[in-house]
N, C-alpha and C positions, 0 to 999 in steps of 0.2 A: 464506281470509278469513272472518271471522265478521260477520254482519250481524244486528243485533237490531232487532226491530220493536216499538215501544211501543204496546200495545193501547189505552192510555188516550187516545192521540192518533190512532188509526186512522181515526176518522170525522170528524176536525176538520182544518181547514186550519191554516196556520202562525199564524193569529190566534186560533185556538180556536173558530172558527165551524164548525158541523157541516154544511158544504155540499159536502164532497168525497165522491167515491165511494171504495169500498175500494181499487180499483185505483190511483186518483190518490193516495190517502194513502200506500199502500205505495211507490209510485214516488217521492213526495216524500221520504219518510223514507230510502229507499235513496240518493237523490241527495244529501240532506243529509249522510248518513254518509260517502259517498265523497268529496264535496267537502271535508268537515271533515278527513278523513284526509289528503287531498292538500294542503290548506292548511297543515296541521301539518308535513308533511314539507318542503314548500317553504319554510316559515318557518325550519325548522331548517337547511336548506341555505343559505339567504340569511344567517342568523346566522353560520354557520361561515365562509362566504366573506367576509363583512364583517369578522369577527374576524381572519382571515388577512391581509386587505388592511390593516387598521388596525395590526396588529403590524408589517408590513413598512414602513408609512409612519412609525410611531413609531421604528423602528430607524434609518431614514434620517435623521430629524430629530435623534435623539440622537447619531448618528455625526457629523453636521455641527456640533452644538452642544457636543459633549463637551470639546474643548480649552478652550473658554471657560468651561464649567461647572467643569472641574477647576481652572483658574486662579483662578476666583472662590472656590472652596472653599479652595484653598491660601492665599489672601490674606484670607479672612474672619477678622475679629478676634473673639475670645471670651475670657471670663474663666474660667479653670479653678476648680472648686470641689472641695474634698476631701470625703471621706465624712463629715467632721465639720462641714461647712458653711463652712469657712474659704475665703475668696476669695483667689485668687492674683493675680498681675500679668496684665493683658490681654496676649494673645499671639495668634499665628495658627498654622495647621497647618504651614506651611512652617518656621517657627522651631522648632516642637516636633519635627518630623521631623529637622531638622538637629541639634537638641539630643540626641535619642535616638540618632542615628547616631554622634555624637561620643562619647557615653557608652559606646557599644558598641565603639568603635574603640580601646579602651585594653587594653594587655596587662596583665592582672591574674590571675595564676595563683591558684587556690583549692585548698582541700583536696579538694574533690569536683569532678569535671569537669562535673557537672550544674549547678554554680553559676557556671561560667565563661562568659564572653561568646563569641559566635560568632567574633570576631576572635582571642581568646586560643586557642580550640580550633584555628583555622586556622593560627596561628603555630606552635603546638605540633606539629601534624601535619606541617607543612613541615620544621621542625627535626628531628623524629623521622625523616622520610624521608631527609633529607640525611645525618643522622648514620648511619643504617643503610647508606646507599650508601658513605660514607667508610669505615665499619667493614668492610664487605665488601671494598672495594679494599685496605685495609691488611692484612686477614686473608689475602687471596690473595697479596700480596707477601711477607708474613711466612712463609706456608706454603712458598712457592717457595724463599725464602732459607734457611729452616730445613732443608728437604730437602737443598739443596746443601751447607750447612755440615755436616749430619749425615753425608752420604755422604763428604765430604772427611775428616771426623774419623775415620770408620770405616776408610777406606782408609789413613789415616796410622797408626792404631793397629795395624791388621792388618799393615801393612808393617813397623812396628817389631817386632812380636812374631815375625813370620816372618823378620826380618832382611833384608828387601828394601829396598834404597835406591832412591829415585826421584829 
């Protein structure tokens, strides 16, 4: 710990009157320094504890009020304004959300997949998955049937060439 003694105040009391002895002045300055440091640390601790309590209380209040706040926000009426300053029809957030969802729930394939809506991408992925499953099943059946037919044909041709009747 570093303690500094102000020599300009060494022979004066806290009011600037030169009535203190050197021992009293040093003692007073040391006590002032220590109490000042302690006061500063205590103030910081109280501020931190108060901030934590306030955050917890604010979170509780917000948690209790959140459904009402969200409902109020969803029903709040506003008038949309374009970047050119044109005013639209008054609406609310609930209607705009429904409108945006409705617009995005259209199947509209585009030239580039980045231009497609999430709904279109989802439908395409489901169709592609089901198509690949069907293709795989058909390929397996065709492969089995082809092998059987190929073996029958080979046996038949070999039997004819070797003169074996079956």
